[in-house]
Residue, then its C-alpha position, 0 to 999 in steps of 0.5 A: x309096082x304100085x310104088x313106082x307108078x304113084x311116084x309120078x301120078x303126083x306130078x303129071x296132071x291138068x297142069x302138064x296136060x293143059x297148061x305146060x303142054x299147050x304153052x310150050x308146045x306153042x312156043x317150041x313145037x315138037x321140040x317140047x318133047x324134050x321137056x318130057x324126056x328131061x322130066x323122065x331122065x333128070x326128074x325121075x331116073x337121076x333123082x332116084x339114082x342121086x337122092x333115093x338111097x341117101x334120102x331114105x338113110x338120112x331121114x331114117x337116121x334123123x327120124x324126120x317125117x317131112x322136109x321142114x322136119x329134115x332141115x331142123x334135125x339135120x341143121x339143128x335149128x327149130x326156126x328152120x322148120x318153121x320157116x320151111x313150113x310157111x314156105x311150103x304152105x304158101x307156095x303150094x297154093x298157086x300150084x294147087x290153084x293152077x291144077x284147079x284151073x287146068x282141070x276146070x278148063x277141060x270140063x268146060x270144054x266138054x260141057x260148054x254150058x257149065x260155068x268155069x267157077x262151078x267146075x272149080x268149086x266142084x273139083x275143090x269139094x271132090x278133092x276135100x272129100x277124097x283127101x279128108x275122108x279117104x286119107x293117105x290109104x286112099x291116095x296110095x291105093x288109087x295112085x296105082x290105078x290112076x297111073x294105069x289109066x294115064x298110060x293107056x289114055x295118053x297113047x290113045x289121045x296121041x293117035x286120035x289127035x294126030x289122025x285129024x291131020x293125016x297121022x304123024x307124017x301129015x301133022x308134021x308136014x302141016x306143022x312145018x308150014x308154020x313159020x317160027x321167029x327166033x329170039x333175035x327176030x329172024x324168021x325160022x321156016x319149019x322151026x316148030x318141026x325142028x329138033x330144038x325148036x326156035x328158042x333152044x335157051x328157053x327150052x333149056x330153062x323149062x327143062x331145068x325147072x320142070x325136071x331138076x326143080x322137082x328135086x326140091x319139091x317136098x311132095x316129090x322128095x317125100x316118096x323116097x322116105x318110104x323106100x323099104x329095100x333095095x328092090x323098091x329102089x330098082x323098081x321105083x327107078x325103072x317104073x317111074x322113068x318109063x312112066x314119065x317117058x310115056x306120059x310126060x313125053x306124050x303130053x308135051x309131044x301132042x302139045x307141040x302140034x297146037x299150031x295146026x289146030x288154032x291160030x295166034x288170034x285165038x290164043x291171044x284172046x283166050x290164052x295158052x291154056x285154051x290150046x289143048x282143049x281146042x285140040x280135043x274138041x274134034x275128038x269123038x265123045x268117047x275119047x273126050x270122056x277118056x281124056x277127062x278120066x285121064x286128066x281127072x285121075x292124074x289131077x286128083x292124085x296130084x291134088x291129094x299129094x299137094x294138100x296132104x303135103x301142105x296140111x300135114x306140114x303146117x300141122x306137124x311142123x308148125x302148129x304141133x310143136x307150138x301146142x306141145x304136149x297139149x296136142x293129142x293125136x285126135x286133135x292133130x288129125x282135126x287140125x290137119x283136116x281144117x288146114x287141108x280145107x283152108x288150103x283147098x278153099x284158098x287155092x280154088x278162090x285164086x284159080x277162079x280169080x286168075x281165070x276171070x282176070x287172066x292175070x297169069x297163065x297156068x305155066x306162070x302160076x306154076x313157075x312162081x310156085x316151083x321157083x320159090x320151093x325149088x329155089x329155097x329147098x333144092x340146094x340145102x336139101x342136096x348139100x345136107x345129104x352129101x356135104x358135112x360142112x353145110x351150115x345153118x346160115x347157108x340154109x337161111x340164105x337159100x330160103x331167103x333168096x328163093x322166096x325173094x326172087x319168086x316174090x319179085x317175079x310175081x310183083x313184076x308179072x302183076x305190075x309190069x315194071x321193068x328193071x331197065x337192066x338187060x340181064x334182069x329184064x331179058x334173062x333172069x326175070x324174063x318170066x317166072x320160069x327164068x327166075x325159078x331156074x335162076x333161084x335154083x342155080x343161085x342156091x346151088x352156088x350160094x350154099x357152099x360159099x356161105x357155108x365156107x364163110x360161116x363154119x361157126x354155124x355148122x351143127x354139132x353131131x354131123x359126123x354121127x349123122x353121116x355114119x348111116x351111109x357107112x353102115x355095113x349090110x349083108x345081101x344075097x350073092x345074086x344081088x351083090x358080088x361083094x368085094 
């Protein structure tokens, strides 16, 4: 059971509870619950069904330990691993920074006298100690406990927050009084209490990025590498899906009521990231403590997953091969810890600068990270598992496009420039979330097209790799009826 729960404690964190729940709850009302359900059924259930067995079989066949390692071994090119390692290290930084941001905002809400920057620094130090001293075993054991805390905590918080406005019915009545505005400028009475909210297209964009996008995140796919047997697949599929329904669905559901707790003026002044902390201010001290434990548990799990993924990737896939036989296991661990520390420091600095300058909100920071990672990796990883004809040229194309689109979006967000083309400004690059989904979908289209045009760059020995799927196994009659 622990394996199933730890799968999603590495995803649900302060970013979801504070950043995404606040912003998307404000934008969509209770319809934001669809995001949590998408996370459960697309990002969890479908991911296990589609990727689980094949990832485990192929990675064992290739003896790959990380996603960059997979790209080198599957497509027969060492530079693919180098390119992928750099992408992982660079673009997991804004993800981690957004976590520090969200977690610190909650602590400054609970302890008004403590400066935000101090909270970020303390969280960074705790993360470093937790990961560097505790290592992989600490994260594996604690993930299960943290998952249980999250399940209980989110249910308690939902009931307590809604009771401030007369329970679920009273809260929905209050929310229905808020007038929404559709993308074409029309007023939508009761829009925030409606089935799909005032902007269904943007809702779909968010669902795709936060659900399908996880299929291309190294720290999320890594869970399939350790599958032991068929029983683990069944348990992981069921437990992680139920966990996602309760925790992700609960986070987005409660965020949907943000408009009855604060005003547009306050949000304009303090940002979307302040919505959830404002909602929690009216709770008793005991429940605020529960929330802090809930989010801290989730965030420490996610932070450990992120820094371990980044540190191990840059060490095993980039520095290690460069040093060759000179790198002993002791030296490898030392370098990994140094890289983890560097990663944490950079992320903490970005979190502090971001909050002080209010350049982007948590959701935008996450969008840049997810857009680059999912845009670069999702398509080549998926086709690499299922299609023998995928080529090295197609993988390079996906890497370049995913990173380029995210970098353009980041520059656009920071400078405010416009392309002057409606499709680009109003759809593809409207936000980092739109561009992230565009990068993913473009990769899914480009990889097969480029592959068919560049069959000369198809790696050798692909048929032998795919033999791992055809190996016969013997199972008990109670597990399989046979032919």
